[in-house]
N, C-alpha and C positions, 0 to 999 in steps of 0.2 A: 164167752161173749154174751152180753146181756140181750135178752129179748123182752120187749114190753108187751104185757097183755093189754087187750083193748080196754079193760076196766081199770088200768093202772092210773092212780091219782098222783100226779107229779107235784112235788113241793119244792120250794127253794130251801137250800141248806141254810144253816145259821150264818155262815160267812157270806153267803149270797144276800141274805136278808139284811145283814149289816151294811153291805155295799150299797144296796138299794136305798137304805136310810141315809147314808152319807151323800149319795148322789142326788137324793131328793126326787127320785123318779117313782112312778106308780108301780107297786109290786105286781099288780095284775098284768101290767104291760110287759114287764120282764118275764113273768111266768109264761105269757103267751108267746113271746119271742123264743124262750128256751124250749117250749113245747114244739115249735116249728123246727128248731135245730135238732131236737131229739128225733123227730119224724124223719128229717133228711138224713141224719146219721144212720138210723136203722136201715133206710133204703140203700145207702152206699155200702154199708157193711154186708148186707145181704147180696147185693149185686156183685161185689168184689170177692165174696166169700172170705172176708177178712176175719180171722179168728181171735185176734188180740183184743184185750179189754180196752175200750175207749169210752170216756165219759165226757159230758158237756157241762161246763160251769160258766157262770156269769162273773167276770172279773174286770171291772172298768179301770183298774189300776194300770193295765197294760196300755190303755189309751193314753192316760195322763203321763206315763213315763216315757213311752216310745212311739206313740201315735199308731200303734198297731190295732186294727179292728179285730184281729184274730191272733191268738197265741197258742202255743202247744208246750206241754211239759210232760215228762215221764218220770215215774217212780219205779224203782226196782225192788222187788221182794224176792223171797226164795223161790226160784223157778218160774218167775213171772215178771212181766213189766206192765204196769198200768199207765195208760196214756190219757191225758186230760186235754181236751180242746176247749179253749176259753174264748168267749165272745165278749166284747167290751162296750158295745152300743145296744140300746140307748144309754146315754150317761148325761151328766149335767151340762156338757158342752154340745153334744150331738143328741138331740131329743127324739131320734127316730132310729129304726133298725136299718143299718146300712145295706145289708144284703137281704132285701125284703122278699125276693122271690125264692121259691123252692129250688129252682134251677141254680141260682147263684149260691145258695147254701150247700147244695150237693157238690157243686164245683169246688167250693172252698174246702169242704171236708175231704174230697177226693185229692185235692192238692196236698193237704197235710199227710194223708195216707201215702201218697206218691213219694213224699219226702222220706217216709219211713222205709218204703220198699227200695227206693233209690239209694238211700244211705247204707242199707244192708248190703246191696250189691257193689256199690262204688267204694265204700270205705270199710266194710265189714264192721260197721258201727264204731269206728275209731273216732271218738268224739272230738279229739284235738284237731284232726284233719277236717272234720265236718265244720267245726266252729271257725277254723281259719278261712275256708272257702266262703262260708256264709257271711262272715264279717267283712270280707274284702272283695268278693267277686259276685257276679249275678248268675254265673253258669248253673249253680245248684238250683236257683229259683227257676231258671228257664227250663231245666229238665223236668222239674215237678209240674210246672204249668203246662208243658206239652203233654205229659202223661195224663193230667186231669182233663185236658182238652179232648183227648181221645174219648174219654168216658162221658163228659158233659160239656160239649163245645159251646152250646148256647149259654150255659151257666158261666163259663169263663168270660165270654163277651159281656154278659150282663154284670158280672162282678166288677170287671174293669170299668164299665160304664158307671156303676155305683160309686166307685172311688172318685171319679171325676165329679159326680154330683156333690159328694161330701166336700171336696176341695172348693167347689163353687160356693157351697153354703158357708164354709169357714171363712173364706176370703170376701164374702159378700159381692161376688162377681157374677152378674146375671148373664149367663150364656145360653143362647137358643138351643132347642132340642137337637137339631141336626148336627150342630157343632159339638154338642156334648156327646152324642153318639159317635161322631167321627173321631173325637179325641179318645174316647174309650176304646174304640177299635184299634186306633193307632198304638195306644199303650199295650193292648192285648197282643198285638203282633210283635212288639218288642219283648214282652215277657215270654212269648213263645219262641223267640229267636228266629222268626220267619221273615221273609223278604218284605221290604217296604220300598216301593218305587216312587212314592209321593215325595215331593220336596218338603221335608218336615218344617224348616224355618218359615217357608212361605205359607204353610197351613196356619201356623200360629199368628203370623203377621196379618193374614186375611181375617182370621177369627177376631182379632182385636179391632181391626178397622171396621168390620161389618157391625160390631156392637158398640163402637165408639168408646171403648174402655181400655184401661191399662190392665193387661192380664198378668202382670208381674206377680201380684198377690196370689192369683190362681195357681201359677206355676210353682211358687214357693210353698204354697199350703197343701200341695198334693201330698197325700199321706203315704205314697210309695215313692221310690226313686223314679226319675224321668225315663222310663223304659222306651219312650219314643226314639231315643238316641242309642239304645242298646245295640250291642253286637249281635252276631248271628249264632245260631245253635252250634255248640262245640262240645267235644268230649274231653279235651285237654285244654287247660288254661294256656299252656305253652304254645299250642297250635291253634289258638282261637282266631276268629275273624271279627274285626271290629272292636268296639269298646265293651269290655267286660268288668273293668274296675268300677266299683261303686263311687269312689272319689272322682273319677273322670266323668261319670254321668252327672254328678252334681255340678262339676265345672262346666259341662256342656249347657246345663240349664242357665248358669250365670252368663255365659257367652251369648246365649239366645236372648236373654233379657237385655243385655247391652245392645244387641242388634235391634230389638224392638224399640228401644229408647233412642235409636239413632246414633249411638256411640260407636257402632261398627257398621260398615256397609256389608252387603251380602258377600262380596269377594273376601273381605277380611274375615268374616265369620266362617266362610267355607275353609279358608286356610287354617284358621284356628282349630276347627273340628277335625280336619285331616291330620293335623299334628298329633291329635289324640287317638288316631286310628279309626276315625268315624267311617263306617262302611255298613250298608244295610241291604246289600244284594249279594246272593250266593248262587252259584250254579245249582240247578235243580237236582242233578245227580248226586252232588255232594251233600245236599240237604237230606235226600233220601237215605244215603249211606249212613249219615250220622243218626237219623231217626231210627233206622234199623237196630242200631246198637244201644239206643236209649230205651226202646220199648221193653215193657215188662209184661209177661203173659197174663198176670192177674188183671191188669188194666185192659189189655187188648181183648181178653175174653168177655169182659163186661161192656165193651163198646158196641155201638149200634149205628148202622147206616141211617136209621130213622132219625137219630139225634143229629147227625150231620145235616140231614135234609132240613130239619127245623132251624138249625143255625143259618143255613144258606137262605132260607125264607126270611128270617129275621133281618138279615143285613141288606135285603132288597131295598129297604127304606133309606139306605145311605145315599147321600147326595154328592159324594166325592168318588168319581169313577175309578181313579187309580187305587184308592183306598179299598173300595169294594172289590176290585179285581184282586188285590193283594190278599184279602181275607178269603175270597173264593178259592184262590190258588192254595192257600194254607189248608183249607178244608179238603180240597181235591187231593192234595198230597197225603193227608191222613186217610182218606177213603181208599187209597191204594193198598192199605194194610188190613182193611176190613174184609 
C-alpha cells in the first residue's frame, strides 16, 4: 500500500493531462482536486488498515458514458490486484468538484472499499454474480452505503446532498437550501435501506409548489437512481422488503412525475406504487438483525461515536421533523454497534 511523504510532489499522468486538455479544464484545478482525493484516500486506508493497492485517477469519460461521478476498476497481476478509483468531475459539463468536502470524499472512498470487502464475503469475488446483482438490484449498493455510513456518516449525508446539487445544476432547477438538504437526506436513507416515515410523494409535491417550478427535470437529471423509493435493507433478494429492482425505481420516478403533473391523483399513485412493492418501514428488530449480518469488522473497528455525533449535529438544521427523526433513528441504530 502506498504511503505519501510530506514532500511528495504529485503530477497528473499523461492520460490525465490528455483528458484535461479534451475537457478544456484548468490542469491546476484537477491537480488540486486529485490532491484532495489522495489525502482522503490515505486517511481511509490508514483508518481501515486496508492493505491492498489503491490509486486515484481523473477520468471524465465515466461521466460522459454513464453519468457516474466515481468509478472503480481492478487489474490483476501475479499475486496482486491493483484497484483504481476514478473521479470524473470537474469536466466540461460540470465545472466544479461534486464531492467538495473531505467528509464526502472519505465516505465515497469508504463506500468503494466496502464494496470490495462485501463482495469478498458475499460472493467470494464471483464477478458474474456481482455483476448480475449490481446491474439489476440496489441491494449491493445499500450494503456498501450502510458500511460506509458506519465509518463516515456525515460524509454519506453530504455526498448524497452533493448529488442533489448536481442534479439541480444540470436541470437548471433552483431549489432552496433546506429542500436540497431534505432531498439529500431522503435519498441517503433510501441508499442505506433505512426507515422513511415521511410521505415521499407529498414531499416532492410541496417542494415544487413552494418554488413554483416543475421539478420533473430535477428528478430525471438525478445522477443516481431515485433511492427515495428504494426498499429496505435485506440480505437476500428473494426475501427482500420493498422495491429493490433498479427498473422499478425508475418506473416509480415516472409515476411520481405523472402525479406531480396532475395525470394521477394521490390514491392512484399510491396504488401504482404498492403494485411494485413500495414499502419504506421495517420493524426495528428486523433491521438490527440484518445490520448485524452485514457488518464487517474492518469497518466497525474504524467507526467512531464522535462521527455519529457530528452527523446528528449536522441534521439539526433539517426543517422536516419526520425526515429528521428518520435519520436520527438510523444513526441511533448504528450507535448500538459502537
